[in-house]
Backbone as a ProteinNet text record, in pm:
[ID]
protein_1_A
[PRIMARY]
MVVAINPSADYGAAASAAPGIVAALFAAGHDVFPLIAESFEALRLAAGAELAAGADALVVVGGDGMVSLGANLVAGTGIPMAVIPAGTGNDTARGLGIPVDDSDAAVRMLVDALDRDPRTIDAGRVTRADGSERWFVGVLSAGFDAIVNERANRMRWPRGPRRYTLAIAWELLRFRPIAYRLVVDGVVLSRRAMLAAVANGTSFGGGMKITPQAELDDGMLDLFLVAPMTKARFVRLFPRVFAGNHVTNDAVTIVRAQRLRLDAEAGPGAVVAYADGERLGHLPLDVEVVPGALRVFAPPPAK
[TERTIARY]
-1389.1	-1392.4	-1523	-1487	-1643	-1619	-1769.6	-1788.1	-1866.6	-1828.3	-1920.7	-1975.8	-2109.8	-2168.9	-2236.1	-2231.1	-2277.8	-2405.6	-2522.6	-2647.6	-2696.2	-2631.3	-2672.1	-2567	-2474.7	-2360.5	-2396.6	-2378.5	-2407.5	-2570.9	-2639.9	-2783.7	-2801.8	-2760	-2796.3	-2705.5	-2609.4	-2505.3	-2431.5	-2416.8	-2337.4	-2434.3	-2551	-2656.6	-2687.9	-2692.1	-2715	-2613.8	-2491.9	-2370.7	-2325.8	-2400.6	-2325.8	-2358.3	-2470.2	-2504.6	-2402.9	-2341	-2259.5	-2117.5	-2099.9	-1978.6	-1959.5	-2055.6	-2047.7	-2047.2	-2127.1	-2091.5	-1987.3	-1915.8	-1779	-1696.5	-1695.4	-1604.4	-1608.4	-1739.6	-1783.7	-1715.1	-1744.2	-1704.3	-1553.5	-1497.3	-1355.8	-1304.7	-1377.5	-1352.4	-1332.2	-1373.7	-1373.7	-1504.2	-1473.3	-1598	-1624.6	-1750	-1767	-1907.7	-1879.8	-2003.1	-2041.9	-2156.7	-2183.2	-2276.9	-2246.1	-2304.7	-2353	-2466.4	-2545	-2637.6	-2596.1	-2676.6	-2762.9	-2831.4	-2919.5	-2872.3	-2751.9	-2671.1	-2529.1	-2466.3	-2304	-2242.5	-2301.6	-2256	-2295.3	-2408	-2408	-2337.4	-2315.6	-2210.8	-2093.6	-2033	-1910.8	-1888	-2000.6	-2007.1	-1995.4	-2093.1	-2089.5	-1976.6	-1897.9	-1779.9	-1694	-1673.7	-1544.6	-1577.8	-1705.5	-1728	-1683.8	-1720	-1684.8	-1527.9	-1438.4	-1310.6	-1256.5	-1315.3	-1250.5	-1285.7	-1417	-1444.2	-1311.8	-1239.5	-1156.2	-1142.8	-1221.3	-1228.6	-1091.9	-1062.4	-930	-885.2	-1019.7	-1022.2	-1113.4	-1126.9	-1259.6	-1240.5	-1350.9	-1389.6	-1478.1	-1438.6	-1560.7	-1618.4	-1755.5	-1822.6	-1881.3	-1840.2	-1870.1	-1810.6	-1818.2	-1689.1	-1592.1	-1557	-1408.3	-1472.3	-1589.8	-1622.2	-1642	-1651.9	-1630.9	-1496.7	-1417.4	-1256.8	-1202.7	-1269.7	-1247.8	-1289.3	-1409	-1457.1	-1387.8	-1324.1	-1218.7	-1090.2	-1057.1	-902.9	-924.8	-1010.9	-1028.4	-1047.2	-1079.7	-1093.1	-965	-897.4	-791.7	-644.1	-638.9	-514.4	-423.8	-302.3	-203.2	-241	-333.2	-356.8	-321.5	-291.4	-221.5	-306.2	-438.7	-581.6	-603.1	-590.7	-611.7	-725.2	-751.7	-883.7	-862.6	-986.8	-978.9	-1119.5	-1113.2	-1181.8	-1278.5	-1405.8	-1496.9	-1555	-1500.4	-1576.7	-1704.3	-1797.6	-1944.5	-1992	-1910.6	-1953.3	-1948.1	-1955	-1958.5	-1794.8	-1705.8	-1571	-1478.3	-1442.8	-1378.5	-1244.4	-1187.7	-1051.9	-937.6	-958.7	-871.6	-868.2	-967.7	-973.9	-885.9	-909.5	-834.8	-703.5	-657	-529.8	-461	-536.7	-451.9	-493.8	-526.5	-569.7	-682.7	-777.6	-891.5	-976.7	-1066	-1138.9	-1264.5	-1305.6	-1405.6	-1529	-1528.7	-1679.5	-1718.9	-1648.9	-1692	-1699.5	-1779.8	-1763.6	-1749.7	-1782.5	-1737.3	-1587.4	-1531.1	-1368.9	-1324.2	-1394.6	-1303	-1302.7	-1438	-1430	-1322.3	-1318.2	-1228.7	-1084.4	-1050.1	-905.3	-889.8	-994	-987.6	-960.1	-1039.8	-1012	-854.3	-821.5	-682.7	-586.5	-620	-523.1	-544.2	-648.6	-630.8	-530.1	-496.3	-410.6	-251.7	-245.1	-98.6	-93.7	23.4	54	-41	-85.9	-151.7	-37	-83.8	10.5	37.4	132	166.5	187.4	74.2	75.9	78	95.3	95.2	-53.9	-52.5	-179.6	-139.3	-255.6	-219.5	-286.4	-238.2	-325.2	-313.8	-450.3	-471.2	-516.2	-474.7	-501.1	-568.9	-702.9	-801.6	-765.8	-833.7	-776.9	-838.8	-938.1	-961.2	-883.1	-781	-708.7	-717.6	-867.3	-899.6	-826.1	-837.5	-747.8	-817.8	-796	-863.7	-742.4	-793.6	-695.4	-745.8	-673.4	-734.7	-616.2	-661.9	-587.9	-552.9	-647.9	-628.5	-572.6	-702.9	-667.9	-713.5	-650.8	-745.1	-713.5	-877.8	-891.5	-921.8	-864.4	-919	-910.3	-1014.8	-1036.9	-1152.3	-1125.2	-1221.2	-1272.4	-1182.8	-1195.9	-1316	-1265.2	-1336.3	-1493.3	-1507.7	-1617.5	-1716.5	-1627.1	-1702.3	-1767.6	-1690.2	-1718.9	-1836.5	-1867.8	-1983.6	-2110.9	-2078.7	-2190.7	-2251	-2108	-2150.1	-2243.9	-2195.6	-2263.2	-2413.6	-2448.9	-2608.7	-2659.6	-2582.3	-2696.7	-2739.6	-2835.3	-2897.3	-2880.1	-2825.1	-2829	-2709.2	-2614.3	-2638.6	-2551	-2557.7	-2490.7	-2322.4	-2224.4	-2095.8	-2020.5	-1916.5	-1823.8	-1895.5	-1973	-2054.6	-2098.3	-2135.2	-2176.7	-2097.5	-1940.8	-1850.7	-1819	-1817.4	-1839.8	-1921.1	-2060.1	-2151.3	-2132	-2074.9	-2053.3	-1955.5	-1848.8	-1743.4	-1806.7	-1874.6	-1912.3	-2008	-2085.8	-2155.6	-2086.7	-1975.5	-1928.2	-1799.7	-1757.6	-1640.2	-1736.9	-1843.4	-1907.2	-1890.5	-1885.9	-1874.1	-1719.5	-1649.9	-1515.9	-1417.1	-1334	-1213.8	-1097.4	-1013.7	-867	-862.1	-807.9	-772.7	-661	-602.8	-479.6	-441.6	-366.4	-321.6	-195.2	-191.4	-83.9	-48.2	74.4	138.1	225.9	286.1	409.6	436.1	548.1	573.3	694.4	689.1	822.1	908.8	834.4	892.1	914.6	879.9	894.2	783.4	807.2	653.6	629	526.6	457.4	349.5	340.1	228.9	194.9	70.1	29.9	-89.6	-128	-302.2	-306.2	-414	-418.8	-576.3	-619.3	-731.7	-793.4	-674.1	-689.4	-591.1	-617.7	-514.8	-568.1	-476.3	-482.5	-355.2	-361.2	-252.1	-271.2	-229.9	-216	-130.1	-211.2	-128.2	-139.8	-257.5	-294.7	-290	-339.7	-319.2	-458.7	-571.5	-680.8	-785.2	-885.3	-1007.6	-1113.1	-1222	-1365.2	-1387.4	-1354.5	-1403.6	-1289.2	-1172.7	-1076	-995.1	-1007.4	-920.3	-778.8	-681.8	-551.6	-473.6	-485.7	-454.9	-282.1	-249.7	-109.4	-61.4	-55.7	-33.4	89.2	178.7	322.7	315	213.8	204	204.5	278.8	275.9	218	158.4	92.7	163.5	296	395.7	541.3	548.3	675.3	701.6	630.7	654.8	631.8	546	561.3	396.3	405.4	240.1	292.1	204.4	227.1	135.7	156.5	120.8	91.7	-51.4	-81.8	-145.6	-103.7	-137.6	-176.9	-260.2	-295.7	-288.8	-212.3	-211.5	-322.7	-357.5	-457.5	-464.5	-579.1	-582.1	-711.3	-728.6	-876.4	-953.1	-1091.7	-1170.2	-1180.8	-1151	-1158.9	-1030.6	-932.9	-814.2	-842.9	-905.7	-898.6	-996.6	-1086.2	-1187.7	-1118.2	-1004.9	-918.6	-844.5	-782.3	-701.6	-805.6	-908.1	-968.3	-972.5	-997.5	-1011.2	-871.3	-779.7	-633.4	-606	-694.6	-660.4	-711	-835.6	-826.2	-750	-663.6	-523	-423.9	-414.9	-290.3	-191.6	-216.3	-107.9	-119.3	-219.5	-195.3	-84.6	11.8	110.4	201	213.1	315.4	284.7	158.5	110.7	186.4	233.8	322.1	236.8	84.8	28.7	7.8	84.2	52.7	187.6	200.4	307.8	283.7	356.3	323.8	470.1	448.1	565.8	558.9	673.8	652.5	695.7	611.8	643.2	603.1	645.9	605.7	501.8	534.7	413	379.1	281.3	219.4	118.2	129.7	4.9	-64.8	-208.1	-265	-384.4	-348.5	-437.3	-462.6	-552.3	-591.5	-620.2	-597.5	-597.7	-757.6	-846.9	-991	-1042.3	-938.2	-1005.5	-1047.2	-1056.7	-1085.9	-1248	-1260.8	-1386.3	-1430.5	-1345.2	-1385.4	-1357.6	-1258.4	-1230.4	-1232.4	-1332.1	-1339.1	-1245	-1233.2	-1150.9	-1240.2	-1190.5	-1248.8	-1123.7	-1139.3	-1050.6	-1122.2	-1085.7	-1151.5	-1313.8	-1334.1	-1484.1	-1556.8	-1517.9	-1582.7	-1522.7	-1609.6	-1614.1	-1511.2	-1383.6	-1325	-1351.4	-1361.5	-1403.2	-1307	-1311.9	-1247.7	-1087.1	-1021	-874.6	-869.2	-772.9	-645.9	-632.3	-553.7	-532.5	-375.7	-334.8	-182.6	-220.9	-135	-126.6	-0.8	17.5	147.4	129	232.3	213.5	253.1	208.4	257	309.6	413.3	453.8	391.9	344.7	312.4	196.2	110.7	19.7	-109.9	-134.2	-237.1	-182.8	-232.4	-251	-364	-341.3	-460.1	-448	-532.5	-573.1	-584.2	-475.5	-516.1	-399.2	-385	-297.2	-162.2	-70.5	85.6	93.7	177.5	201.2	254.1	228.8	263.7	414.5	478.1	629.2	663.7
567.6	500.5	480.3	454.1	445.3	285.8	251.8	112.6	82.4	49.1	40.8	-117	-119.2	-255.8	-286.3	-404.5	-454	-537.6	-478.1	-537.3	-661.3	-683.5	-796.9	-908.9	-887.3	-971.2	-1113.8	-1225.3	-1355.8	-1349.9	-1302.4	-1286.2	-1262.1	-1150.6	-1057.6	-1086.1	-1157.8	-1174	-1074.7	-1018.6	-867.5	-789.1	-768.5	-662.7	-734.3	-849.9	-939.2	-920.7	-911.1	-918.1	-757.6	-656.7	-514.7	-474.3	-493.3	-441.9	-479.8	-601.6	-651.8	-603.3	-587	-512.6	-376	-320.5	-166.4	-144.7	-232.9	-231.3	-263.2	-374.9	-403.6	-298.8	-220.1	-119.5	10.9	35.4	129.2	85.5	-43.7	-79.4	-62.6	-86.5	-93.7	87.8	210.2	321.4	389.6	313.4	399	473.2	581.4	660.5	598.9	549.4	453.8	548.2	508.2	581.6	495.5	396.7	310.8	342.8	263	320.9	169.5	178	84.6	158.5	169.2	214	102.2	172.5	103.5	9.4	72.1	-3.3	-9.6	-58.4	-86.4	48.4	107.2	233	352.1	348.5	453.7	434.7	309.4	289.9	328.8	312.2	357.2	514.9	581.2	729	767.9	716.1	747.6	742.8	635.1	589	685.9	715.2	790	959.6	1003.7	1127.2	1145.1	1030.2	1027.4	1008.6	957.1	968.6	1080.7	1184.8	1279.8	1395.2	1357.7	1437.8	1421.4	1322.6	1321.2	1202.9	1087.1	952.6	921.4	841.2	800.1	658.3	568.1	431.8	386.6	292	217.6	90.9	33.3	-105	-149.5	-234.3	-302	-423.2	-437	-583.4	-649.9	-737.3	-817.5	-900.8	-940.2	-1034.5	-955.2	-1034.1	-956.5	-865.2	-848	-711.1	-586.2	-622.6	-471.7	-476.7	-558.1	-543.1	-440.7	-489.7	-407.4	-269.2	-249.8	-111.6	-39.3	-103.1	-44.1	-1.7	-116.2	-90.6	17.7	28.8	135	281.1	293.4	409.8	470.8	374.2	403.3	334.1	284.2	244.5	356.4	363.9	484.4	590.4	597.3	721	735.8	596	607	557.7	582.7	559.6	398.8	339.3	230.1	152.1	36.3	-34.5	-156.8	-230.3	-351.1	-421.6	-572.3	-646.8	-727	-719.5	-815	-895.9	-1040.4	-1110.7	-1132.6	-1133.7	-1175.3	-1200.9	-1243.7	-1253.5	-1405.8	-1420.1	-1582.8	-1643.6	-1540.8	-1605.5	-1568.6	-1442.5	-1398.5	-1445	-1431.5	-1492.3	-1385.3	-1247.4	-1164.7	-1183.2	-1207.3	-1224.1	-1328.1	-1441.5	-1567.9	-1552.3	-1469	-1462.3	-1398.6	-1298.7	-1207.7	-1273.7	-1413.5	-1476.4	-1439.4	-1348.5	-1306.9	-1449.2	-1491.1	-1614	-1565.9	-1655.2	-1615.3	-1671.4	-1773.5	-1834.6	-1804.7	-1687.2	-1649.7	-1502.7	-1440.4	-1285.1	-1199.9	-1285.6	-1231.8	-1255.7	-1361.4	-1376.1	-1279.1	-1258.7	-1142.5	-1023.1	-1009.9	-852.9	-861.9	-955.8	-938.9	-929.4	-993.8	-985.6	-863.3	-777.6	-637.2	-550.2	-563	-493.1	-511	-638.2	-629.4	-564.2	-559.6	-526.6	-375.7	-291.2	-165.5	-103.1	-187.5	-171.2	-172.3	-208.3	-222.8	-122.4	-119.3	-44.8	-135.8	-70.5	-135.4	-216	-318.3	-409.9	-326.7	-339.7	-266.7	-400.7	-400.3	-497.8	-416.7	-517.1	-450.5	-468.7	-409.2	-389.3	-384.4	-460.4	-434.8	-344.5	-288.1	-137.7	-203.7	-187	-192.1	-97.1	-83.8	46.4	-14.4	39.9	-20.7	48.1	9.2	52.2	187.7	241.7	369.4	470.5	405.5	488.8	502.7	453.1	455.2	311.3	351.2	247.9	209.5	69.3	-5.5	-58	-83.5	-156.8	-285.1	-393	-535.3	-561.6	-650.7	-709.9	-855.3	-932.6	-1072	-1122.1	-1135.7	-1228	-1136.3	-1140.1	-1084.9	-1199.7	-1231.3	-1335.2	-1313.5	-1375.6	-1339.7	-1486.4	-1519.5	-1650.7	-1741.5	-1860	-1947.2	-1947.6	-1887.5	-1859.2	-1725	-1614.5	-1513.6	-1556.7	-1626.8	-1682.8	-1738.9	-1835	-1880.2	-1786.1	-1686	-1586.6	-1509.6	-1466.6	-1443.5	-1511.4	-1660.4	-1732.3	-1732.7	-1739.5	-1786.4	-1621.3	-1514.5	-1398.1	-1397.6	-1470.2	-1469	-1544.5	-1672.9	-1768.5	-1707.4	-1769.7	-1746.8	-1877.8	-1986.7	-2120.4	-2203.1	-2262.3	-2275.9	-2173.8	-2151.8	-2048.1	-2130.6	-2012.8	-2036.3	-2083.3	-2127.4	-2209.7	-2320.4	-2363.3	-2461.8	-2407.4	-2268.2	-2189.5	-2189	-2162.5	-2171.3	-2308.4	-2411	-2552.6	-2591.2	-2563.8	-2562	-2489.5	-2365.8	-2277.1	-2346	-2400.1	-2447.8	-2552.8	-2659.5	-2789.7	-2721.1	-2604.6	-2550	-2517.6	-2409.3	-2349.2	-2449.4	-2524	-2634.8	-2690.7	-2725.1	-2799.2	-2715	-2588	-2526.9	-2432.9	-2445.7	-2351.1	-2405.9	-2312.5	-2355.5	-2261.4	-2314.8	-2251.8	-2108.5	-2021	-1868.6	-1880.2	-1796.4	-1759	-1603.8	-1620	-1491.1	-1426.6	-1293.3	-1218.4	-1149	-1175.9	-1156.3	-1078.3	-971	-888.3	-900.8	-944.7	-992	-943.2	-820.5	-740.2	-729.8	-678.9	-651.1	-783.1	-874.8	-997.7	-1056.5	-1051	-1098.7	-1238.6	-1274.3	-1469.2	-1430.7	-1547.9	-1621.7	-1743.7	-1748	-1874.9	-1887.1	-2041.2	-2060.8	-2154.3	-2104.6	-2162.3	-2161	-2237.9	-2286.6	-2149.1	-2121.3	-2021.2	-1922.9	-1786.7	-1717.3	-1624.4	-1607.7	-1509.1	-1413.4	-1321.7	-1254.5	-1250.9	-1295.4	-1300.8	-1220.5	-1155.6	-1094.4	-1163.9	-1215.9	-1291.4	-1452.7	-1540.9	-1682.7	-1761.3	-1696.6	-1774.9	-1696.1	-1739.1	-1692.7	-1803.4	-1770.6	-1846.3	-1911.7	-1873.6	-1918	-2027	-2011.6	-2086.9	-2186.2	-2132.7	-2211.8	-2165.8	-2233.5	-2193.9	-2184.1	-2091.2	-2088.4	-2063.3	-2000.9	-1924.7	-1967.5	-2090.4	-2108.7	-2023	-2016.4	-1939.1	-1803.3	-1751.9	-1596.3	-1537.8	-1406.6	-1327.8	-1184.1	-1133.2	-1013.4	-888.1	-926.1	-815.4	-821.1	-896.3	-947.6	-843.4	-755.3	-681.6	-747.6	-838.5	-936.2	-987.1	-1003.8	-1080.3	-1178.9	-1290	-1427.4	-1460.7	-1483.2	-1479.9	-1659.8	-1675.7	-1819.1	-1858	-1982	-2027.6	-2174	-2208.8	-2369.7	-2393.6	-2450.1	-2495.1	-2573.1	-2566	-2646.9	-2788.5	-2858.8	-2984.6	-3034.6	-3194.5	-3230.1	-3189.9	-3186.2	-3143.3	-3248.3	-3380.3	-3486.1	-3472.8	-3428.1	-3376	-3253.3	-3173	-3035.2	-3069.4	-3137.1	-3173.4	-3251.1	-3338.7	-3413	-3319.4	-3210	-3094.4	-3025.5	-3005.9	-2877.2	-2911.6	-3064.4	-3069.7	-3030.3	-3054.4	-3038.8	-2876.7	-2794.9	-2617.3	-2617	-2674.5	-2650.5	-2662.2	-2790.3	-2799.4	-2735.3	-2659.1	-2600.5	-2690	-2801.5	-2906.6	-2928.5	-2836.6	-2846.7	-2792.5	-2718.5	-2672.8	-2755.3	-2858.2	-2956.9	-3029.4	-2985.2	-3057.2	-2991.4	-3077.9	-3006.8	-2923.4	-2895.6	-2793.9	-2667.6	-2655.8	-2543.8	-2479.9	-2321.6	-2235	-2130.1	-2083	-1953.1	-1898.9	-1768.7	-1671.8	-1569.4	-1513.3	-1390.3	-1272.4	-1142.8	-1037.8	-909.4	-842.3	-676.6	-587.9	-632.8	-565.7	-664.8	-630.1	-752.6	-665.8	-687	-661.6	-805.7	-790.4	-912.5	-866.6	-942.5	-930.5	-1071.2	-1078	-1228.4	-1193	-1290.1	-1281.3	-1289.2	-1315.6	-1313.6	-1193.4	-1081.7	-944.2	-864.5	-729.8	-642	-661.9	-673.5	-680.8	-872.2	-927.2	-1099.2	-1156.9	-1099.6	-1187.6	-1061	-1134.8	-1020.2	-1046	-974.1	-979.8	-968.1	-1017.7	-984.9	-989	-897	-868.6	-859.4	-952.7	-945.2	-961.6	-1037.7	-1086.9	-971.7	-854.6	-743.3	-760	-724.1	-722.4	-593.4	-621	-504.3	-444.2	-549.2	-514.6	-609.1	-575.3	-654.1	-633.8	-741.4	-701.9	-637.1	-525.2	-560.5	-467.3	-531.1	-439.7	-457.2	-363.5	-343.3	-366.7	-442.1	-465.1	-428.2	-389.8	-379.4	-403.4	-418.3	-439.5	-297	-245.5	-135.5	-175	-176.6	-226.5	-122.4	-202.5	-91.6	-20.8	-47.1	48	49.8	-45.3	-46.1	-93.1	-1	-40.2	-115.7	-200.2	-314.5	-331.5	-317.1	-390.9	-537.1	-608.3	-754.4	-798.3	-950.7	-1019.6	-994.6	-1004.2	-1010.6	-1130	-1109.1	-1219.9	-1365	-1478.5	-1600.1	-1611.4	-1653.6	-1670.9	-1829.6
7646.6	7531.5	7468.2	7342.2	7254	7258.6	7261.5	7262.4	7145.3	7040.5	6906.5	6926.4	6902.4	6913	6803.3	6742	6604.7	6645.2	6644.7	6697.5	6609.6	6488	6419.2	6400.3	6486.2	6470.5	6541.3	6484.8	6522.5	6577.7	6490.1	6532.5	6664.9	6697.3	6823.9	6934.4	6928	7043.6	7092.3	6997.4	7054.3	7136.3	7072.4	7138.4	7287.3	7295.7	7420.9	7524.2	7482.5	7564.2	7593.1	7516.7	7553.6	7671.3	7734.9	7876.9	8001.9	7979	8046.5	8049.4	7896.1	7855.6	7928.7	7884.7	7931.1	8082.7	8149.5	8298.5	8358.3	8306.6	8335.7	8344	8220.8	8180.5	8292.2	8292.7	8421.7	8561.5	8594.6	8716.7	8753.8	8629.6	8631.1	8650.3	8628.7	8642.4	8504.1	8392.5	8274.1	8213.6	8169.2	8100.6	7966.1	7967	7846.9	7772.6	7660.3	7556.6	7463	7465.8	7422.3	7270.4	7163	7033.2	6970.7	6944.8	6866.8	6771.1	6622.6	6521.8	6418.3	6341	6271.6	6167.7	6133.4	6017.1	6056.1	5945.9	6000.4	5949.3	5821	5782.7	5900.6	5935.2	6052.1	6192.8	6203.6	6324.3	6297	6171.2	6138.9	6155.4	6081.2	6089.1	6250.5	6312.8	6479.4	6538.8	6519	6601.2	6548.7	6445.4	6363.1	6440.3	6445.5	6500.9	6635.8	6704.8	6849.3	6871.3	6770.8	6783.1	6762.1	6660.6	6615.7	6701.9	6791.7	6908.1	7044.1	7025.3	7145.1	7219.3	7169.5	7239.8	7259.5	7387.8	7383.9	7338.5	7322.5	7283.3	7201.4	7126.6	7056.9	7081.7	7126.9	7190.8	7071.6	6994.3	6900.5	6944.8	6941.8	6989.7	6890.4	6846.6	6707.2	6659.4	6523.3	6463.1	6390	6290.4	6222.7	6118.7	6086	6055.5	6115.8	6262.1	6354.4	6367.2	6363.9	6353.4	6215.1	6102.6	6008.5	6029.4	6073.1	6089	6194.2	6286.8	6405.1	6337.9	6248.8	6212.3	6095.2	6018.3	5941.5	5977.3	6119.4	6202.7	6255.2	6322	6398.1	6361.9	6261.8	6199.9	6145.9	6212.9	6175.9	6259.2	6353	6420.4	6549.2	6625.7	6749.8	6838.2	6812.9	6901.7	6917.2	7057	7060	7040.9	7028.5	7002.5	7073.7	7105.1	7171.3	7082.1	7128.1	7051	7148.1	7166.3	7220.6	7131.5	7095	7006.9	7012.5	6951.4	6953.1	6777.4	6745	6578.9	6540.8	6387.2	6342.3	6369.5	6269.4	6280.6	6363.4	6417.9	6522.6	6525	6383.9	6387.1	6413.4	6401	6472.4	6604.3	6679.4	6840.8	6893	6792.4	6815	6803.5	6684	6680.1	6792.1	6835.8	6955.5	7101.7	7093.6	7228.2	7303	7248.2	7322.6	7323.3	7430	7423.8	7318.1	7262.5	7123.8	7159.6	7281	7289.9	7440.5	7514.1	7660.8	7672.4	7623.1	7619.7	7789.3	7872	7999.4	8022.6	8006.5	7981.1	7910.1	7790.3	7708.9	7757.1	7861.5	7889.8	8006.5	8088.8	8218.2	8159.2	8032.7	7973.8	7937.6	7893.2	7854.6	7945.2	8069	8202.6	8248.1	8239.1	8279.5	8192.8	8063.8	7937.1	7973.6	7991.9	8009.1	8121.5	8187.8	8306.8	8249.6	8133.5	8068.3	7927.9	7893.5	7770.2	7648.8	7536.8	7406.8	7374.5	7318.6	7186	7085.1	7032.3	6877.3	6772.2	6703	6582.8	6431.3	6316.5	6203.6	6156.6	6033	5969.7	5809.5	5706.9	5616.1	5531.2	5438.9	5389.8	5222.9	5179.8	5043.6	4969.8	4840.7	4772.2	4632.6	4630.2	4482.8	4393.6	4262.2	4154.8	4133.2	4202	4201.9	4304.3	4344.1	4451.7	4589.7	4616.6	4788.1	4845.1	4968.5	5077.4	5183.5	5192.5	5310.2	5396.2	5527.4	5614.9	5669.3	5659.5	5738.5	5830.3	5908.1	6018	6005.5	5958.8	5938.8	5832.3	5737.3	5613.9	5485.5	5365.3	5260	5154.7	5109.6	5032.7	4889.2	4800.6	4646.6	4567.2	4516.3	4470	4513.1	4510.1	4572.9	4691.1	4772.5	4931	4930.6	4826.3	4845.4	4788.8	4706.5	4618.6	4749	4814.9	4905.4	5041.1	5042.2	5177.1	5074.1	4954.4	4889.7	4931.1	4901.1	4943.5	5083	5160.9	5327.8	5366.9	5333.1	5351.3	5319	5211.3	5176.8	5235.2	5313.7	5382.9	5550.4	5584.5	5700.4	5802.1	5721.9	5804.6	5711.3	5796.4	5958	6030.1	6126.5	6202.5	6213.7	6249.9	6262.6	6181.4	6201.9	6113.2	5985.4	6037.5	5947.4	5825.4	5830.1	5706	5585.4	5644.2	5535.9	5482.1	5586.5	5529.7	5428.7	5451.8	5348.5	5218.6	5227.1	5107.1	5017.9	5079.1	5018.6	4931.5	5010.6	4920.6	4806.8	4842.5	4688.5	4599.8	4630.1	4521.5	4462.1	4545.8	4490.8	4343.4	4344.6	4236.3	4087.4	4100.7	3983.6	3950.8	4057.8	4072.5	3932	3896.9	3816.3	3871.1	3864.8	3889.8	3810.6	3897.4	3834.2	3810.6	3674.9	3637.9	3698.3	3805.1	3889.1	3821.8	3815.7	3769.7	3899	3961.2	4073.9	4083.9	4159.9	4190.7	4334.7	4398.7	4511.5	4549.3	4625.2	4649.6	4491.1	4415.9	4297.1	4156.2	4256.4	4135.7	4085	3972.6	3884.1	3880.9	3924.6	3925.1	3848.9	3770.7	3689.9	3749.9	3823.8	3884	3856	3827.7	3832.1	3973.3	4043.9	4190.9	4200.8	4290	4339.4	4430.3	4516.6	4629.9	4653.6	4702.2	4683.9	4812.9	4911.1	5020.1	5078.8	5115.2	5185.5	5316.8	5412.7	5572.1	5633.4	5732.5	5850.9	5981.7	5996.8	6106.5	6059.1	6133.4	6104	6047.3	6088.7	6047.2	5973.6	5895.9	5857.5	5867.6	5823	5794.5	5924.8	6050.4	6162.1	6201.1	6206	6253.4	6165.3	6047.6	5921.4	5939.4	5993.8	6018.4	5887.4	5789.5	5669.5	5682.9	5747.3	5749	5903.8	5942.4	6105.4	6167.5	6067.7	6124.3	6117.6	6060.2	6050.4	6185.3	6192.4	6324.9	6283.6	6393.5	6367.8	6390.4	6452.4	6453.6	6403.3	6298.6	6231.4	6133.5	6079.7	5973.3	5827.9	5819.7	5708.6	5690	5549.4	5506.3	5461.8	5440.1	5396.3	5270	5152.1	5073.7	5031.4	5047.8	5037.3	4905.7	4852.4	4710	4722.9	4658.1	4650.3	4488.2	4433.1	4316.3	4262.1	4139.4	4072.9	4114.8	4143.2	4188.3	4175.5	4161.3	4163.7	4253.3	4238.5	4352.4	4463.9	4422.1	4538	4629.6	4577	4658.7	4739.4	4677.2	4732	4858	4850.8	4973.3	5085.1	5019.1	5132.4	5203.1	5125.1	5208.6	5284.7	5257	5334.7	5496.3	5563.4	5689.9	5770.3	5689.2	5745.8	5773.1	5727.9	5734.1	5858	5939.9	6050.4	6150.6	6132.6	6231.4	6197	6074.1	6026.9	5967.8	5935.1	5918.2	5751.3	5668.9	5552.8	5458.6	5559.6	5481.8	5428.6	5470.6	5425.1	5284.1	5220.1	5097.2	4993.6	4888.7	4783.9	4698.2	4727.5	4624.3	4718.4	4839.1	4913.2	4888.6	4871.6	4854.5	4955.8	5037.5	5133.9	5109	5060.1	5027.1	5136.8	5182.7	5291.7	5194.9	5242.8	5153	5219.7	5193.1	5242.4	5153.5	5027.9	4936.8	4798.4	4786.5	4668.4	4576.9	4443.3	4366.9	4316.1	4337.5	4298	4162	4074.4	3974.8	3900.2	3805.9	3748.8	3579.2	3508.4	3385.4	3327.1	3421.3	3429.8	3355.8	3375.1	3339	3452.9	3443.7	3524.2	3586.4	3724.7	3790.1	3791.5	3740.8	3727.5	3863.1	3939.7	4059.8	4179	4298	4386.3	4519.6	4607.4	4724.7	4852.8	4966.2	5111.3	5186.4	5286.4	5404.3	5532.5	5617.9	5776.5	5743.5	5631.9	5628.3	5542.1	5523.7	5445.5	5313.3	5210.4	5075.9	5017.6	4967.9	4918.9	4776.4	4690.7	4568.6	4501	4344.9	4254.3	4244.3	4197.7	4155.9	4054.4	4033.9	4075.6	4226.9	4295.8	4408	4471.4	4507.1	4572.1	4713	4796	4926.8	4974.3	5102.5	5187.7	5319	5390.7	5540	5596.5	5677.5	5772.7	5896.5	5913.6	6061.8	6170.9	6307.4	6396.5	6368.7	6263.2	6229.2	6336.4	6426.3	6515.9	6654	6770.9	6883.9	6973.7	6997.1	7046.4	7215.2	7270.2	7408.8	7412	7411.4	7417.3	7493.4	7509.9	7581.7	7502	7612.9	7530.3	7420	7344.2	7252.1	7336.8	7279.1	7334.5	7283.6	7409.1	7380.8	7314.4
[MASK]
+++++++++++++++++++++++++++++++++++++++++++++++++++++++++++++++++++++++++++++++++++++++++++++++++++++++++++++++++++++++++++++++++++++++++++++++++++++++++++++++++++++++++++++++++++++++++++++++++++++++++++++++++++++++++++++++++++++++++++++++++++++++++++++++++++++++++++++++++++++++++++++++++++++++++++++++

């Protein structure tokens, strides 16, 4: 198996954990090929080359950006992947039931999972305006949440979820609701919203349970919208997202769908989108769920 390690994840946490991860997999009887590269793109190319050469599985060590790297290499191929969380957000690992604050426990869980058949989950497939495609596992965001992500990715302090909290405070000062043009399973919707996201998983931003009822293997996506509101009300709503009880607010709408088109009246290039913490580009985007697109070594889903 290929073990792709992001040396910059969470200020070097992945690189620090890498020797123990590789040793544990060797001890369990697996042939392991560790990969660390000087850049994210170099790592992607190196991992892709090893998979093309016949590797049986891909283990990614890092945060949601590494999940994105892995998913875009193996989605739809049948090659299984695994996640050892060592990043800032770790939302996909959290949604899969993998420990996000204990790499040793995550490795033990992975070794156990390797003795079982991989779990099959859905993935979101995004088609951009130029026709290129990208995959995501957790949440695609386009709007205030993506603007916050842009800000958070430029920040070097604080670490962890607090970075997103501070970025929200800064961006909220100048944000205005966006007029979206949406097509949801063929139905055209025009909505002004503070925040828009399409979720396959339950959380983003380091544990914000944006769509707490979403499931990774139900063949559906959850479109999440927050109607325009005063900034004071939005600030009061925000802490509830971490508990997942914001969904009872009358400004929150969640629509389940298989296929969506996201666009905005602000014009081409005005609204940016992120998925699994990685920048996708600007709207418009076409998004669809692909049931069973990924095989992952992870605990069985909770009943």
